[in-house]
N, C-alpha and C positions, 0 to 999 in steps of 0.2 A: 746565285747560290754560291753573313760571315759569322761564324761562331768563333771559337777559340782558335789560336794558331795551330793547335794540335788536333783539331777536329775539322770543321768545315773549311776553314781557310787553308789548312795544310792539304786537304783533299783537293782543293782547287789549284794547288801550287804549280803543277807542271803538266799538264796536258800533254799534255802533252804531251803533257804533253803533254805530258803531256801533263809535257809537256802536257796529266792527267790530269791534268787535267783535271781542275776539279773544284767544284763547289758541291755542297751536299744536295739533298733532294730539293726539288722545286717546291715552292709554297702554293702554287696553283692547285685547285682541287683536282683530285685524281681523274675524275671524269672529263674535266676540261682539258687536261693534258692528253688524255687518250683521244679525244675528239680532234685535237690539233695535229695528231700524228697521221700522216698519210704515206703513200708509197713514194719513196724517193725517186728523183730523176737519175737516169744513168749518166755517169760522168767519165770523161776521159781524164786520166791522171798521168803525171810525170813525176814520180817520187824523187826527192832530192838525193844527192850522194850520201853515202854512209858517213856518219860523223859523231864525234863526242863533243858536246857543247857545255861550256862552263859558264855559270851565272853567279853574279853577286846579288844577294837578297837584302832588301831593306823593307822594314814593315813597321806598322804601328798597331798594337793590339791593346785595346782598352786604355789607350793613351800612352802606352809604354813602348819605346823604340826597341826594335829587335833587328839583328843582323845575322847573316849566315851565307851559305853558298849551296849551289845545286849542280849536279852533273846529269845531263840528259844524253842518252845514247840512241841513235837511230840507225837501223839496218834494214836493207831490203835487197831482194834478189831472188831469182828463180820463182817469181810469183808469190813470194812470202815477204812479211815484214815483221819487225819487232821494235818497240819503243819502250825504253826503260828510263826511270828517273829516280834520283836519290837526293834528298835534301837534308841538310844539317843546319842547326842553329847554334850559335855560340852559347856555351855553358850548358847546353841541353843534349847535344849529340844528334843522332839520326832521328828525324821526325817524320820522314815519308820515304817509302820504298814501293814503287809500283812497276808493273810490267803489262804491256799490251802486245799481243802477237796474233797473227792470223794470215790470211791469204789476200788475194786481190781478185775482184770480179768486175762485172759490168758497171757496178755502182762506185767502184774505187776500192778503197781499203775495206776488207771484210774481216773484222776481228773474230777470233775464235774464243779467246779468253782474256780477261782483264783481272789482274790481281792487285791488291792494295794492302799495305801494312803501314799503319800509323802509330805514332807514339802512344804506348800504353793501351793499345787496342788490338783485338784479335784480327788476323788477316781476313780479308773478304775476297770472294771470287765471283765474277760475273761471266757466265758461259753462254755462248751463242750456238745453240744446237740447230744447225741448218737442216739436218735430216728431219727433225721434228718441227721445224719452223717455230722455235720457241727460244726465248731468252730467260735464263735461269739465274737465280741469285742465292749465294750461300747465306746471306743475311735475311732472306725472306722466302717463305714457302710459295709465294704467289709468282708464277711465271708470267711473262708477257709475250705476245705474238711477235714473231720475227718476220717482217714484211720485205726486207731487203733495203740496204743502204744505211742501216743503223750503225752508229759509232759508239765507242766508249769514251770516257773522259780523257783518256790519253790519245787515242787514235784520231779524235775529231780535229785536233790542231794539225796533225800530219796529213789528214785528208784534205783540209783546206789548203795547206802548203802545196800538196801534190796537184790539186786542181788549179791553183794559181800558176804553177810552173807550166801546166799544159795549155792554159789560156790566160796569159797575163793581161790581155786586153779587156777581159771581163771585170778585172778588179779596179773599177773606177768608182769615184764617190757616188753614193746612192745605190750601188748594187747590193743585193741581199740574197742570202741563202738560208733555207730552212733545213734543219738536221734533227733527226731523232737520236738522242744521246742516252745511253744506258749508264746508270750509276751503280750504287751498291744495292738498291732495292727496287728500282723502278726505271722507267724510260720517260724522259722529258723531251718536249719540243723546244729546240733552241733556234734562234734567228741571229745570224751574223750579218752585220752591215758594214760596208766600206765607208769610213768617215772622210778621210782625205789623205793626200800625200804629205808627208811630214819629215823634216830633218831633225834627228835626235842626236844627243851626245852620248857616247858609250866609251868604255875603256879601249875599244878598238878604233876610236875616232868618231867623227861625225858621219852618220849614215842616213841616206835617203831611204825612207820607209813608206809602207802602205799601212795606214792605221785602220784596223778592223775592230769592231766592237760587238760584243754580245751583251745586249741590254735586256733585262727581264721586263715583262709587261708591267703596266701601271699598277696592277693589283698585286704584284708579287714583291716579296722582300728578298728575292734571290740576289746574290752577289753579281756585280757588274764585272765583265772581263774585257780588257782592252789588250790587243795584240798588235805590235808593230813589226811587220814582216819586212825583211831586207832583201830586195831583189838582187843586189850586188853580191850577196852572200847566199846564193842558192835559195833565197826566200826563207831562210831560217828565221825564227823569231828573235829580233834584236832586243825586244823588251816585252814583258807581260806584266799587267797590273790587275790585281783583284781588289775591288773596293766596295765598301758598304756605305749605306746612308749615314751611319753614325761617325764617319770619319776614319774608321779603321781601314787599313789597306795592306797589301803585300805587293811589292814591286821587285821584279828580277830583271837584271840587265846583263846582256851578253858581254863576256869579257874574254872568251877564248873559243876558238874553233879548231878542232883537231880532225882532219880528214882520216877516215878509216878505209881499209881495203874492201872492195866489193865482195 
């Protein structure tokens, strides 16, 4: 989960965050997606220190090179977390502005709300109503059941980072995690797999990383997501790459880490 730079690809830009984290809706049939969703396993987490991360962006959209930059901010403390990201492209300006915030529970991060504003689009909100056990979407009238452990497209990357910091020994080649991830209109089943340990070049120098990949199923046209986590830098993402079968991609590489007060 790649459309244009200002739609699906931009939504995938930071998950992260997120770092939001983001590709648009999965292309698997809705029923198949729902069958794939199950109750998540409880997870011990160790959230990383608060920080502001700067990224350089390089991309190719419909064969046209694009460059820009992104700022990701992560904060946690007193049982709460917030992850925001803002991306800008040369000659275009701000193309993405997202925020994920919530609490922490036995499953790890427990988002309350995920907001997203993209270029020339109305903002959207995804709400996790834990009292009613429902996930609601401003872009859709159809709510989805909240079973516990669901993430949004920002929080999912920080959930993975927090799990890795709590149990780094589990992040070995071949390891895999299934996560239910809420987007703008629905909840999709994602699978992350550890590919290998890999040294990459960044503006911060060469970094030893753990390469993790979210690859869609064989019948899906979703965007691929590759994340290179840097254990020496608190497991922050040193690089993220969103790629499509037609050769289009977005790649962001870490160039600055600013620690923030707790």
